[in-house]
C-alpha positions as CSV (number, residue, x, y, z in Angstrom):
1,M,0.0,0.0,0.0
2,N,1.3,3.4,-1.0
3,K,1.3,5.4,2.3
4,T,1.1,8.7,0.5
5,R,-2.0,7.7,-1.3
6,T,-5.3,9.1,0.1
7,I,-7.9,6.4,0.6
8,I,-10.6,8.5,2.4
9,E,-11.3,12.2,1.9
10,T,-14.5,13.9,2.8
11,N,-15.3,17.5,2.1
12,D,-18.1,19.1,4.2
13,V,-20.1,15.9,4.3
14,T,-23.6,16.2,5.8
15,K,-26.3,13.7,6.3
16,I,-29.9,14.8,7.1
17,Y,-32.7,12.4,8.0
18,G,-36.3,13.3,8.2
19,M,-39.7,13.7,6.6
20,G,-41.6,16.9,5.9
21,D,-40.8,19.7,8.3
22,I,-39.0,17.4,10.7
23,E,-35.3,17.1,9.9
24,V,-32.4,15.8,11.9
25,A,-28.8,16.5,10.9
26,A,-26.7,13.5,11.8
27,L,-23.6,14.9,10.2
28,K,-23.1,18.7,9.9
29,G,-20.0,19.0,7.7
30,I,-17.4,16.3,8.2
31,N,-13.9,16.9,6.8
32,I,-11.4,14.0,7.3
33,Q,-8.6,12.4,5.4
34,I,-7.1,9.0,5.8
35,K,-4.0,7.8,4.0
36,G,-3.1,4.4,2.7
37,G,-1.7,2.1,5.5
38,E,-3.2,4.1,8.4
39,F,-5.0,2.5,11.3
40,V,-7.6,5.0,12.5
41,A,-10.4,4.8,15.1
42,I,-13.7,6.7,15.0
43,M,-15.3,7.4,18.4
44,G,-18.2,9.3,19.8
45,P,-21.1,9.1,22.2
46,S,-24.6,7.9,21.1
47,G,-25.9,10.4,18.7
48,S,-22.5,11.8,17.7
49,G,-22.9,10.6,14.1
50,K,-20.2,7.9,14.1
51,S,-22.5,5.1,12.8
52,T,-23.8,7.5,10.1
53,L,-20.3,8.3,9.1
54,M,-19.3,4.7,9.0
55,H,-22.2,3.9,6.6
56,I,-21.1,6.7,4.3
57,L,-17.5,5.7,4.4
58,G,-18.5,2.1,3.7
59,C,-20.7,3.2,0.7
60,L,-23.8,1.8,2.5
61,S,-25.5,5.2,2.2
62,Q,-24.9,8.6,0.4
63,P,-24.2,12.0,2.0
64,T,-27.0,14.6,1.7
65,N,-24.4,17.2,0.7
66,G,-20.7,17.3,0.3
67,Q,-18.2,15.0,-1.4
68,Y,-16.7,11.7,-0.4
69,F,-13.6,10.5,-2.3
70,L,-12.7,6.8,-1.9
71,D,-9.3,5.9,-3.3
72,G,-9.4,9.0,-5.5
73,D,-12.9,8.6,-6.9
74,D,-15.9,10.7,-6.0
75,V,-18.5,8.2,-4.9
76,S,-20.9,10.8,-3.4
77,L,-23.5,10.6,-6.2
78,L,-23.3,6.9,-7.2
79,D,-26.6,4.9,-7.3
80,K,-27.2,1.8,-5.2
81,K,-26.0,-0.6,-7.9
82,Q,-22.8,1.3,-8.3
83,L,-22.2,1.6,-4.6
84,A,-22.7,-2.2,-4.2
85,S,-20.0,-2.7,-6.8
86,I,-17.6,-0.3,-5.0
87,R,-18.3,-2.0,-1.7
88,N,-17.4,-5.4,-3.1
89,Q,-14.3,-4.3,-4.9
90,K,-12.8,-1.8,-2.5
91,I,-14.1,-2.3,1.0
92,G,-13.8,-5.2,3.5
93,F,-16.3,-5.2,6.4
94,I,-15.8,-6.7,9.9
95,F,-19.0,-6.6,12.0
96,Q,-19.5,-6.9,15.8
97,A,-21.9,-9.8,15.2
98,Y,-19.7,-11.6,12.6
99,N,-22.6,-11.9,10.1
100,L,-21.5,-15.4,9.0
101,L,-23.9,-17.7,7.2
102,A,-25.1,-20.5,9.5
103,R,-24.7,-24.1,8.3
104,T,-22.0,-22.9,5.9
105,S,-18.4,-23.8,6.3
106,A,-15.7,-21.2,7.1
107,L,-14.2,-21.7,3.6
108,R,-17.5,-21.0,1.9
109,N,-18.3,-18.0,4.1
110,I,-14.9,-16.5,3.1
111,T,-15.5,-17.1,-0.6
112,L,-18.9,-15.5,-0.6
113,P,-17.8,-12.0,-1.7
114,L,-16.1,-13.5,-4.7
115,L,-19.5,-14.5,-6.1
116,Y,-20.3,-10.8,-6.6
117,N,-16.9,-9.7,-7.9
118,Y,-17.7,-9.2,-11.6
119,T,-14.7,-7.0,-12.2
120,N,-12.1,-9.7,-11.3
121,P,-13.9,-13.0,-11.4
122,K,-12.2,-16.2,-10.1
123,T,-12.9,-19.8,-10.8
124,L,-14.0,-22.0,-7.9
125,E,-10.5,-23.4,-7.6
126,E,-8.9,-20.0,-7.6
127,G,-11.4,-18.8,-5.0
128,D,-10.8,-21.7,-2.8
129,E,-7.0,-21.2,-3.0
130,R,-7.4,-17.6,-2.1
131,A,-9.7,-18.4,0.8
132,R,-7.3,-21.0,2.2
133,A,-4.5,-18.4,2.1
134,M,-6.8,-16.0,4.1
135,L,-7.5,-18.8,6.6
136,D,-3.8,-19.4,7.0
137,L,-3.3,-15.6,7.5
138,V,-5.8,-15.6,10.4
139,G,-4.6,-18.8,11.9
140,L,-7.5,-21.0,11.1
141,S,-6.2,-23.4,8.4
142,D,-7.5,-26.4,10.5
143,R,-11.0,-25.0,10.7
144,M,-11.9,-24.5,7.1
145,N,-14.7,-27.0,7.1
146,H,-16.2,-26.0,10.4
147,Q,-19.6,-24.2,10.5
148,P,-20.0,-21.1,12.7
149,H,-21.7,-22.9,15.6
150,E,-18.6,-25.2,15.8
151,L,-16.3,-22.1,16.3
152,S,-15.7,-19.9,19.2
153,G,-16.6,-16.2,19.0
154,G,-13.0,-15.3,18.4
155,Q,-12.7,-17.9,15.7
156,Q,-15.9,-16.6,14.0
157,Q,-14.4,-13.1,14.0
158,R,-11.2,-14.4,12.4
159,V,-13.3,-16.0,9.7
160,A,-15.1,-12.6,9.2
161,I,-11.7,-10.9,8.9
162,A,-10.6,-13.4,6.3
163,R,-13.8,-12.8,4.4
164,A,-13.2,-9.0,4.6
165,L,-9.7,-9.5,3.0
166,I,-10.7,-12.0,0.2
167,N,-11.1,-9.3,-2.5
168,D,-7.9,-7.4,-1.5
169,P,-9.8,-4.2,-0.6
170,V,-8.2,-0.8,-0.4
171,M,-9.5,-0.5,3.2
172,V,-11.1,-2.5,5.9
173,I,-13.9,-1.0,8.1
174,A,-14.2,-2.7,11.5
175,D,-17.4,-1.9,13.4
176,E,-16.9,-2.7,17.1
177,P,-14.8,-5.8,16.1
178,T,-14.2,-6.9,19.8
179,G,-17.7,-5.9,21.0
180,N,-19.0,-9.5,21.3
181,L,-15.8,-11.1,22.6
182,D,-14.3,-11.7,26.1
183,S,-11.2,-9.7,26.9
184,K,-8.7,-12.5,25.9
185,S,-10.4,-13.1,22.5
186,G,-10.7,-9.3,22.0
187,E,-6.9,-8.9,22.6
188,E,-6.2,-11.7,20.1
189,I,-8.3,-9.9,17.5
190,M,-6.5,-6.6,18.1
191,I,-3.2,-8.4,17.7
192,L,-4.4,-9.8,14.4
193,L,-5.5,-6.3,13.3
194,H,-2.0,-5.0,14.2
195,K,-0.5,-7.7,12.1
196,L,-2.7,-6.8,9.1
197,H,-1.9,-3.1,9.6
198,G,1.8,-4.0,9.7
199,Q,1.4,-5.6,6.3
200,G,0.0,-2.4,4.9
201,T,-3.8,-2.8,5.3
202,T,-5.7,0.5,5.8
203,I,-8.1,0.0,8.7
204,V,-10.9,2.3,9.9
205,M,-12.3,1.0,13.2
206,V,-15.5,2.3,14.9
207,T,-15.5,1.7,18.6
208,H,-16.9,3.1,21.9
209,D,-14.0,1.7,23.9
210,P,-11.1,4.2,24.5
211,K,-8.6,1.4,25.2
212,I,-9.5,-0.4,21.9
213,A,-9.2,3.0,20.1
214,G,-5.8,3.4,21.7
215,H,-4.5,0.6,19.6
216,T,-4.8,2.8,16.5
217,Q,-2.5,5.5,15.2
218,R,-5.1,8.2,15.8
219,T,-8.6,8.6,17.0
220,I,-11.2,10.9,15.3
221,N,-13.7,11.9,18.0
222,L,-17.1,13.0,16.8
223,L,-19.6,15.1,18.8
224,D,-23.0,16.3,17.6
225,G,-22.3,15.5,14.0
226,L,-18.9,17.3,13.8
227,V,-15.3,16.3,14.3
228,D,-14.6,17.4,17.9
229,T,-10.9,16.3,18.3
230,V,-8.3,14.2,16.6
231,V,-5.9,12.5,19.0
232,N,-2.5,11.0,18.1
233,N,-2.3,7.6,19.9
234,S,1.4,6.9,19.3
235,H,2.4,6.8,23.0
236,N,-0.7,4.9,24.1
237,R,-0.3,2.4,21.3
238,R,3.2,1.5,22.2
239,E,2.1,0.9,25.8
240,I,-0.9,-1.3,24.8
241,Q,1.2,-3.3,22.4
242,H,3.7,-4.0,25.1
243,E,0.9,-5.3,27.4
244,T,-0.8,-7.5,24.8
245,I,1.8,-8.9,22.4
């Protein structure tokens, strides 16, 4: 990943919800920039706009006004079909609840995004080879045929991380990736995210936990739909890594 390349850039992004005369401004003019290879956290209290911002950055919704450039392309005005294609090609998602298909093997859960990759299609054999490489990366080579109910929470999240990486996205969005895990499993997931970041993966993580946010290079704090503060986590991150790795 070219670390001088800008992956995320928003210019005065707003998001307004409402019907008729009742409108609520969830975002009131967000300006952020995230470079390739960065590991960034987005934090904020309930109602701050962090979930709305995540949905826009993940191309799950469009801003009401303003521009959002993803990997150099303005995606602000794309329609739903175009946004779906961008999500599949450029973004990997990691969710708090894992979102794995039940009664489906780890291998098949990981290959699922390949079915919708029409830009760079792969044969079944190529897809399986790629999925096995992702399983090896997250330390689950021996669990490829296990279904979600046969895996621990931490293992399910590892499968979800492998799935997020299968299409070689330009960035990964992690929404509370340790939220459903015990502290030990959560630490293991953060160590894995550090490993991916060390390999050049751009990671944007949404979290409510200051300690988890401290693992990242910087934290963007939102308040009332605006960027409140941006905190450099370099010192905290060194201390946390020393404790957990």
